[in-house]
ZADO-1210 file (C-alpha; in nm, 4 decimals, padded with zeros to 6 digits):
<atoms>
<atom x="11.7016" y="-05.3164" z="15.7650" code="UNK" pos="1"/>
<atom x="12.0281" y="-05.1696" z="15.6056" code="UNK" pos="2"/>
<atom x="11.8525" y="-05.3388" z="15.2541" code="UNK" pos="3"/>
<atom x="11.4950" y="-05.1728" z="15.3125" code="UNK" pos="4"/>
<atom x="11.6653" y="-04.8171" z="15.3766" code="UNK" pos="5"/>
<atom x="11.8480" y="-04.8511" z="15.0172" code="UNK" pos="6"/>
<atom x="11.5613" y="-04.8854" z="14.8659" code="UNK" pos="7"/>
<atom x="11.2253" y="-04.6725" z="14.6991" code="UNK" pos="8"/>
<atom x="10.9383" y="-04.8393" z="14.8596" code="UNK" pos="9"/>
<atom x="10.9290" y="-05.1182" z="15.1282" code="UNK" pos="10"/>
<atom x="10.6036" y="-05.2821" z="15.2880" code="UNK" pos="11"/>
<atom x="10.6418" y="-05.3831" z="15.6701" code="UNK" pos="12"/>
<atom x="10.3545" y="-05.5552" z="15.7658" code="UNK" pos="13"/>
<atom x="10.2693" y="-05.6896" z="16.0654" code="UNK" pos="14"/>
<atom x="10.1049" y="-05.6982" z="16.4497" code="UNK" pos="15"/>
<atom x="10.2951" y="-05.5633" z="16.7283" code="UNK" pos="16"/>
<atom x="10.1041" y="-05.7085" z="17.0132" code="UNK" pos="17"/>
<atom x="10.1258" y="-06.0533" z="16.8276" code="UNK" pos="18"/>
<atom x="10.2879" y="-06.3556" z="17.0630" code="UNK" pos="19"/>
<atom x="10.6196" y="-06.4048" z="17.0009" code="UNK" pos="20"/>
<atom x="10.6964" y="-06.7772" z="16.9060" code="UNK" pos="21"/>
<atom x="10.6582" y="-07.0551" z="17.1540" code="UNK" pos="22"/>
<atom x="10.8389" y="-07.3462" z="17.1740" code="UNK" pos="23"/>
<atom x="10.5432" y="-07.5601" z="17.3625" code="UNK" pos="24"/>
<atom x="10.4915" y="-07.7649" z="17.0300" code="UNK" pos="25"/>
<atom x="10.8598" y="-07.8411" z="16.9839" code="UNK" pos="26"/>
<atom x="10.9571" y="-08.1935" z="16.9205" code="UNK" pos="27"/>
<atom x="11.1619" y="-08.3349" z="17.2667" code="UNK" pos="28"/>
<atom x="11.4749" y="-08.3763" z="17.0089" code="UNK" pos="29"/>
<atom x="11.5020" y="-08.0445" z="16.9331" code="UNK" pos="30"/>
<atom x="11.6411" y="-07.9198" z="17.2392" code="UNK" pos="31"/>
<atom x="11.9967" y="-08.0703" z="17.1535" code="UNK" pos="32"/>
<atom x="11.9889" y="-07.8253" z="16.8801" code="UNK" pos="33"/>
<atom x="12.1655" y="-07.5028" z="16.8652" code="UNK" pos="34"/>
<atom x="11.9072" y="-07.3205" z="16.7111" code="UNK" pos="35"/>
<atom x="11.6945" y="-07.2061" z="16.9957" code="UNK" pos="36"/>
<atom x="11.9683" y="-06.9499" z="17.0744" code="UNK" pos="37"/>
<atom x="11.9084" y="-06.8011" z="16.7349" code="UNK" pos="38"/>
<atom x="11.5230" y="-06.8101" z="16.7322" code="UNK" pos="39"/>
<atom x="11.5745" y="-06.5819" z="17.0657" code="UNK" pos="40"/>
<atom x="11.8429" y="-06.3415" z="16.9141" code="UNK" pos="41"/>
<atom x="11.6539" y="-06.2131" z="16.6174" code="UNK" pos="42"/>
<atom x="11.4906" y="-05.8759" z="16.6450" code="UNK" pos="43"/>
<atom x="11.1392" y="-05.7870" z="16.5082" code="UNK" pos="44"/>
<atom x="11.2057" y="-05.6328" z="16.1620" code="UNK" pos="45"/>
<atom x="10.8082" y="-05.4415" z="16.3006" code="UNK" pos="46"/>
<atom x="10.9982" y="-05.3660" z="16.5918" code="UNK" pos="47"/>
<atom x="11.2949" y="-05.1440" z="16.4308" code="UNK" pos="48"/>
<atom x="11.0767" y="-05.0186" z="16.1370" code="UNK" pos="49"/>
<atom x="10.8228" y="-04.8830" z="16.3915" code="UNK" pos="50"/>
<atom x="11.0748" y="-04.7340" z="16.6246" code="UNK" pos="51"/>
<atom x="11.2945" y="-04.5775" z="16.3214" code="UNK" pos="52"/>
<atom x="10.9981" y="-04.3225" z="16.2446" code="UNK" pos="53"/>
<atom x="10.9706" y="-04.4208" z="15.8650" code="UNK" pos="54"/>
<atom x="10.6843" y="-04.2490" z="15.6649" code="UNK" pos="55"/>
<atom x="10.3841" y="-04.4667" z="15.7019" code="UNK" pos="56"/>
<atom x="10.1284" y="-04.5161" z="15.4264" code="UNK" pos="57"/>
<atom x="09.8801" y="-04.2658" z="15.5113" code="UNK" pos="58"/>
<atom x="10.1315" y="-03.9935" z="15.5767" code="UNK" pos="59"/>
<atom x="10.2395" y="-04.0903" z="15.2185" code="UNK" pos="60"/>
<atom x="09.8857" y="-04.0833" z="15.0560" code="UNK" pos="61"/>
<atom x="09.8202" y="-03.7513" z="15.2266" code="UNK" pos="62"/>
<atom x="10.1355" y="-03.5879" z="15.0915" code="UNK" pos="63"/>
<atom x="10.0598" y="-03.7152" z="14.7544" code="UNK" pos="64"/>
<atom x="09.6834" y="-03.6438" z="14.7590" code="UNK" pos="65"/>
<atom x="09.8001" y="-03.2345" z="14.8942" code="UNK" pos="66"/>
<atom x="10.0950" y="-03.2288" z="14.5637" code="UNK" pos="67"/>
<atom x="09.7847" y="-03.3713" z="14.3525" code="UNK" pos="68"/>
<atom x="09.4948" y="-03.0884" z="14.4704" code="UNK" pos="69"/>
<atom x="09.7955" y="-02.8191" z="14.4677" code="UNK" pos="70"/>
<atom x="09.9339" y="-02.8396" z="14.1641" code="UNK" pos="71"/>
<atom x="09.5966" y="-02.9545" z="13.9423" code="UNK" pos="72"/>
<atom x="09.3244" y="-02.8071" z="14.1749" code="UNK" pos="73"/>
<atom x="09.0554" y="-02.7930" z="14.1236" code="UNK" pos="74"/>
<atom x="09.0466" y="-03.1156" z="14.0929" code="UNK" pos="75"/>
<atom x="08.7121" y="-03.3636" z="14.0930" code="UNK" pos="76"/>
<atom x="08.7300" y="-03.6899" z="14.3203" code="UNK" pos="77"/>
<atom x="08.7196" y="-03.9072" z="14.0653" code="UNK" pos="78"/>
<atom x="09.0200" y="-03.7511" z="13.8622" code="UNK" pos="79"/>
<atom x="09.2282" y="-03.7157" z="14.1872" code="UNK" pos="80"/>
<atom x="09.1376" y="-04.0750" z="14.2555" code="UNK" pos="81"/>
<atom x="09.3077" y="-04.1489" z="13.8974" code="UNK" pos="82"/>
<atom x="09.5526" y="-03.9427" z="13.9281" code="UNK" pos="83"/>
<atom x="09.6928" y="-04.1048" z="14.3076" code="UNK" pos="84"/>
<atom x="09.6158" y="-04.4389" z="14.2263" code="UNK" pos="85"/>
<atom x="09.8662" y="-04.4203" z="13.8401" code="UNK" pos="86"/>
<atom x="10.1142" y="-04.2875" z="14.0891" code="UNK" pos="87"/>
<atom x="10.1426" y="-04.6304" z="14.2597" code="UNK" pos="88"/>
<atom x="10.0339" y="-04.7931" z="13.8897" code="UNK" pos="89"/>
<atom x="09.7462" y="-04.8847" z="14.0119" code="UNK" pos="90"/>
<atom x="09.5398" y="-04.9312" z="13.6801" code="UNK" pos="91"/>
<atom x="09.2079" y="-05.0697" z="13.8407" code="UNK" pos="92"/>
<atom x="09.0702" y="-04.8202" z="14.0508" code="UNK" pos="93"/>
<atom x="08.8077" y="-04.9330" z="14.2421" code="UNK" pos="94"/>
<atom x="08.4753" y="-04.7366" z="14.4844" code="UNK" pos="95"/>
<atom x="08.7402" y="-04.8757" z="14.8118" code="UNK" pos="96"/>
<atom x="09.0243" y="-04.6626" z="14.6428" code="UNK" pos="97"/>
<atom x="08.7903" y="-04.3488" z="14.5799" code="UNK" pos="98"/>
<atom x="08.6197" y="-04.4084" z="14.9487" code="UNK" pos="99"/>
<atom x="08.9456" y="-04.4372" z="15.1087" code="UNK" pos="100"/>
<atom x="09.1101" y="-04.0923" z="14.9129" code="UNK" pos="101"/>
<atom x="08.8088" y="-03.8985" z="14.9940" code="UNK" pos="102"/>
<atom x="08.8260" y="-03.9699" z="15.3747" code="UNK" pos="103"/>
<atom x="09.2200" y="-03.8977" z="15.3479" code="UNK" pos="104"/>
<atom x="09.1378" y="-03.5252" z="15.1496" code="UNK" pos="105"/>
<atom x="09.0148" y="-03.3400" z="15.4403" code="UNK" pos="106"/>
<atom x="09.3165" y="-03.1565" z="15.6011" code="UNK" pos="107"/>
<atom x="09.3912" y="-02.8459" z="15.5755" code="UNK" pos="108"/>
<atom x="09.5421" y="-02.7334" z="15.2745" code="UNK" pos="109"/>
<atom x="09.2432" y="-02.8476" z="15.0646" code="UNK" pos="110"/>
<atom x="08.8819" y="-02.7482" z="15.0604" code="UNK" pos="111"/>
<atom x="08.6122" y="-03.0304" z="14.9484" code="UNK" pos="112"/>
<atom x="08.3070" y="-02.8317" z="14.7581" code="UNK" pos="113"/>
<atom x="08.0169" y="-03.0445" z="14.6333" code="UNK" pos="114"/>
<atom x="07.8096" y="-02.9676" z="14.3473" code="UNK" pos="115"/>
<atom x="07.5021" y="-03.1878" z="14.3294" code="UNK" pos="116"/>
<atom x="07.6580" y="-03.5227" z="14.3929" code="UNK" pos="117"/>
<atom x="07.9567" y="-03.4082" z="14.2776" code="UNK" pos="118"/>
<atom x="08.3041" y="-03.3511" z="14.4874" code="UNK" pos="119"/>
<atom x="08.5592" y="-03.1395" z="14.3764" code="UNK" pos="120"/>
<atom x="08.9013" y="-03.0428" z="14.6032" code="UNK" pos="121"/>
<atom x="09.0342" y="-02.6720" z="14.5667" code="UNK" pos="122"/>
<atom x="09.3828" y="-02.5688" z="14.7131" code="UNK" pos="123"/>
<atom x="09.3160" y="-02.3336" z="15.0354" code="UNK" pos="124"/>
<atom x="09.4932" y="-02.0499" z="14.8190" code="UNK" pos="125"/>
<atom x="09.1615" y="-02.0698" z="14.5459" code="UNK" pos="126"/>
<atom x="08.8560" y="-01.9133" z="14.6251" code="UNK" pos="127"/>
<atom x="08.5866" y="-02.1116" z="14.4289" code="UNK" pos="128"/>
<atom x="08.3857" y="-01.7633" z="14.4320" code="UNK" pos="129"/>
<atom x="08.6386" y="-01.5622" z="14.2488" code="UNK" pos="130"/>
<atom x="08.8275" y="-01.8405" z="14.0117" code="UNK" pos="131"/>
<atom x="08.8297" y="-01.7087" z="13.6929" code="UNK" pos="132"/>
<atom x="09.0126" y="-01.9323" z="13.4845" code="UNK" pos="133"/>
<atom x="08.9889" y="-02.2656" z="13.2952" code="UNK" pos="134"/>
<atom x="09.2185" y="-02.5193" z="13.1343" code="UNK" pos="135"/>
<atom x="09.2955" y="-02.6213" z="12.8301" code="UNK" pos="136"/>
<atom x="09.3011" y="-02.9675" z="12.7394" code="UNK" pos="137"/>
<atom x="09.6429" y="-03.1291" z="12.6716" code="UNK" pos="138"/>
<atom x="09.7619" y="-03.3574" z="12.3777" code="UNK" pos="139"/>
<atom x="09.8328" y="-03.6491" z="12.6200" code="UNK" pos="140"/>
<atom x="09.5227" y="-03.9128" z="12.7349" code="UNK" pos="141"/>
<atom x="09.6820" y="-03.8585" z="13.0997" code="UNK" pos="142"/>
<atom x="09.5735" y="-03.5021" z="13.0831" code="UNK" pos="143"/>
<atom x="09.2491" y="-03.5514" z="12.9331" code="UNK" pos="144"/>
<atom x="08.9737" y="-03.5068" z="13.1675" code="UNK" pos="145"/>
<atom x="08.5869" y="-03.6323" z="13.1589" code="UNK" pos="146"/>
<atom x="08.3104" y="-03.3897" z="13.1484" code="UNK" pos="147"/>
<atom x="08.2277" y="-03.5128" z="13.5252" code="UNK" pos="148"/>
<atom x="08.5672" y="-03.4055" z="13.6102" code="UNK" pos="149"/>
<atom x="08.5232" y="-03.0590" z="13.5097" code="UNK" pos="150"/>
<atom x="08.4012" y="-02.8402" z="13.8506" code="UNK" pos="151"/>
<atom x="08.0819" y="-02.5867" z="13.6984" code="UNK" pos="152"/>
<atom x="08.3166" y="-02.2958" z="13.7625" code="UNK" pos="153"/>
<atom x="08.6046" y="-02.3593" z="13.5196" code="UNK" pos="154"/>
<atom x="08.3127" y="-02.4701" z="13.2677" code="UNK" pos="155"/>
<atom x="08.1206" y="-02.1245" z="13.3364" code="UNK" pos="156"/>
<atom x="08.4601" y="-01.9459" z="13.3176" code="UNK" pos="157"/>
<atom x="08.5428" y="-02.1009" z="12.9898" code="UNK" pos="158"/>
<atom x="08.1607" y="-02.0187" z="12.8336" code="UNK" pos="159"/>
<atom x="08.2370" y="-01.6705" z="12.9271" code="UNK" pos="160"/>
<atom x="08.5527" y="-01.6609" z="12.7440" code="UNK" pos="161"/>
<atom x="08.4165" y="-01.8175" z="12.4045" code="UNK" pos="162"/>
<atom x="08.0974" y="-01.5461" z="12.4832" code="UNK" pos="163"/>
<atom x="08.3471" y="-01.2698" z="12.5370" code="UNK" pos="164"/>
<atom x="08.5371" y="-01.3222" z="12.1412" code="UNK" pos="165"/>
<atom x="08.1761" y="-01.4234" z="11.9870" code="UNK" pos="166"/>
<atom x="07.9729" y="-01.1032" z="12.1459" code="UNK" pos="167"/>
<atom x="07.6391" y="-01.3171" z="12.0379" code="UNK" pos="168"/>
<atom x="07.6042" y="-01.6716" z="12.0257" code="UNK" pos="169"/>
<atom x="07.3364" y="-01.9456" z="12.0221" code="UNK" pos="170"/>
<atom x="07.3114" y="-02.1822" z="12.3297" code="UNK" pos="171"/>
<atom x="07.4182" y="-02.4393" z="12.1111" code="UNK" pos="172"/>
<atom x="07.6930" y="-02.2406" z="11.9740" code="UNK" pos="173"/>
<atom x="07.8201" y="-02.2043" z="12.2800" code="UNK" pos="174"/>
<atom x="07.8041" y="-02.5129" z="12.4354" code="UNK" pos="175"/>
<atom x="08.0173" y="-02.6645" z="12.0838" code="UNK" pos="176"/>
<atom x="08.2512" y="-02.3605" z="12.1160" code="UNK" pos="177"/>
<atom x="08.3453" y="-02.4162" z="12.4805" code="UNK" pos="178"/>
<atom x="08.3819" y="-02.7751" z="12.5168" code="UNK" pos="179"/>
<atom x="08.5876" y="-02.7963" z="12.2082" code="UNK" pos="180"/>
<atom x="08.7993" y="-02.5208" z="12.4111" code="UNK" pos="181"/>
<atom x="08.8291" y="-02.7682" z="12.7104" code="UNK" pos="182"/>
<atom x="08.9146" y="-03.0718" z="12.4619" code="UNK" pos="183"/>
<atom x="08.5641" y="-03.2290" z="12.3209" code="UNK" pos="184"/>
<atom x="08.5418" y="-03.2955" z="11.9775" code="UNK" pos="185"/>
<atom x="08.1382" y="-03.3901" z="12.0099" code="UNK" pos="186"/>
<atom x="07.8986" y="-03.2399" z="12.2324" code="UNK" pos="187"/>
<atom x="07.6776" y="-03.5459" z="12.3667" code="UNK" pos="188"/>
<atom x="07.4523" y="-03.5696" z="12.6748" code="UNK" pos="189"/>
<atom x="07.7330" y="-03.5357" z="12.9041" code="UNK" pos="190"/>
<atom x="07.9243" y="-03.2473" z="12.8048" code="UNK" pos="191"/>
<atom x="07.6143" y="-03.0153" z="12.7329" code="UNK" pos="192"/>
<atom x="07.4343" y="-03.1575" z="13.0442" code="UNK" pos="193"/>
</atoms>
């Protein structure tokens, strides 16, 4: 148990309802051995962990989701899944991971906003209707977001900023300048749509 306490991460898997080992199929000569006493004296590490009130994986997942949404919100479900997966060094993000994160991202402190078929999570302290900010893309690949990861509120705020600077602009110029402001060098179908 001490080795587990010293480690950064421990994964304990088991079933507390599983039957203990039985000696029903033991050989007859095994009765002469003292190993039977040793088996009876061993305690279940699963029972120790359940009684130790160690943090559960679901609790750690909720805490991480809450931290990411509070720090980076508004954030799309897909981008949230990438950030959570990267935290645990999972490079391949499956639909199962995305569904699990979506299921666990429903708790106090996080708002879920749906635009068309895209899901975005907002910290409770941010009102999507009153949100007036936008974020400029960072230089690292880790901070870059895909066009589908941008909440419509943020895109509208970037477009508003561009229009305030230029006063008048054709629609193609507005899309181009707002896209560049948010870190997109090209305005393909994903960006201009």
